[in-house]
C-alpha positions in Angstrom: 255.6 40.4 104.0 257.9 41.5 106.8 261.2 40.3 105.1 261.9 38.6 101.9 265.2 37.4 100.5 265.6 37.6 96.7 268.3 36.7 94.3 269.4 39.4 91.9 269.2 38.4 88.3 270.9 40.6 85.8 273.3 43.6 86.1 271.0 46.6 86.0 272.3 47.8 89.4 275.9 46.9 89.0 278.2 47.6 90.9 275.9 47.9 93.9 274.1 44.6 93.3 275.4 42.1 90.7 273.9 39.0 89.2 273.8 36.3 91.8 273.8 38.6 94.8 271.0 38.4 97.4 269.0 41.3 98.8 266.7 41.4 101.9 263.6 43.4 101.1 261.1 44.8 103.6 257.8 46.6 103.2 258.0 48.0 106.8 260.0 51.1 105.9 257.2 52.2 103.6 254.6 51.9 106.3 256.2 54.7 108.3 257.9 56.9 105.6 257.3 57.8 102.0 259.7 56.4 99.4 262.8 58.6 99.0 265.1 59.2 96.0 268.2 57.0 96.4 266.3 54.0 97.9 266.5 50.7 96.1 263.1 49.1 95.7 261.6 45.9 94.4 258.4 46.3 92.4 256.2 44.4 90.0 256.1 45.9 86.5 253.5 44.4 84.1 255.2 43.0 81.1 258.6 42.7 82.9 257.7 41.0 86.2 259.6 41.7 89.4 262.4 44.3 89.1 264.9 46.0 91.4 265.8 49.6 90.7 266.9 52.8 92.5 264.4 55.7 92.9 265.8 58.6 90.9 263.0 61.0 91.6 259.4 61.3 92.8 256.8 63.1 90.6 254.4 65.5 92.2 251.6 63.0 91.8 253.6 60.5 93.9 254.7 58.2 91.1 258.3 57.0 91.2 260.9 57.5 88.5 263.3 54.5 88.8 266.6 53.9 87.1 269.2 51.1 86.9 272.9 51.9 86.9 273.9 49.3 84.3 274.0 50.1 80.6 270.9 49.1 78.7 268.8 48.9 81.9 265.1 48.5 81.5 263.7 51.2 83.8 261.4 54.2 83.8 263.0 55.4 80.6 261.4 52.3 79.0 258.1 51.8 80.9 257.5 55.1 82.6 257.0 55.9 86.3 256.1 53.3 88.9 253.0 53.6 90.9 253.3 53.3 94.7 251.0 50.2 94.7 253.4 48.3 92.5 256.2 48.6 95.1 256.8 45.4 97.1 259.4 46.8 99.4 262.7 48.5 100.0 266.1 46.8 100.0 267.4 46.9 103.6 270.4 44.7 103.2 272.6 43.2 100.4 274.4 39.9 100.5 277.1 40.0 97.9 278.4 36.7 96.4 282.1 36.2 96.6 283.7 37.8 93.5 287.0 36.6 92.1 
């Protein structure tokens, strides 16, 4: 996958990305650099499916601790750290729907 456009469902990263916004995701940044705290990633989590979260920290073993910014977010506090192989890509651009 070079680029993928995904529609955000839910409010776990509000106000950065809200329900109905679109994000452009790419795996290319991860081919040249390791993931970094602060990056927003899309990954597959067994039991929850495809999720979008922000990397909060990286454990010494390389696993990613991810968090949402919305209240009640399902994130690493619920399912634990994310393994690098679960990551589909990094959000490289956001397309916000028009808000009233």
